[in-house]
C-alpha angles and dihedrals in degrees: 000000000000098000141014109260093233140008122299109201145135124263122223091278095053094257116143117244139184118209114197113180103301096345122092118196114202128205108022133175128208111214128182116232094213105015096174107030098038110011097168093046129081125355140162141222110222131195122228093277094050097257114144114249099171134014117203117195098196131001091214090066093061127088113268096253092053089045091055093049093048091047093051091048091049093048093053091051100046130062112180112142111213114228110223097173139006105225097184146340122212095220141346091244125071141285089051136165117234127197108205139176113229137178084260096049141272115324141159123237132185114230106207098194143336090268087070088073111081126179112227119185122329113335097343124118131195116213117200113197124206090262092060097251113140119219124191128214098196094194123012091194090057094059116101118264098260092050091050090051091052090047094049089068091067103037 
């Protein structure tokens, strides 16, 4: 699809809406089909009941204004901090406290067990902390050497 059939926008209360011809769908949600393995690929615009209104094959194929609206809606919905470095780990046994640098700053997380580490795609890792927050390491090989050494203890 090269454009959204309709207008994706916010109403006066900040709620996302999709206007298609004379029909206005409110509220709508924008959801990635493959949020971790292909974040810029397919996504859907869903109505309040979860029914798909629009399917988008690739964000890159859309006009710039529609891309911007979709990316804003997606960013508001998703919260997955990306780990860029592992600064320290309290112990090699679990539970263990990790100090990590993310795209949102430095934070501590509690890794409850090794089952909280889940490989996704090639070279990516999802880290679920005890509070339920999901952290993503996009590319294990891209981490600095000290981070990789700390991580190897758990993989």
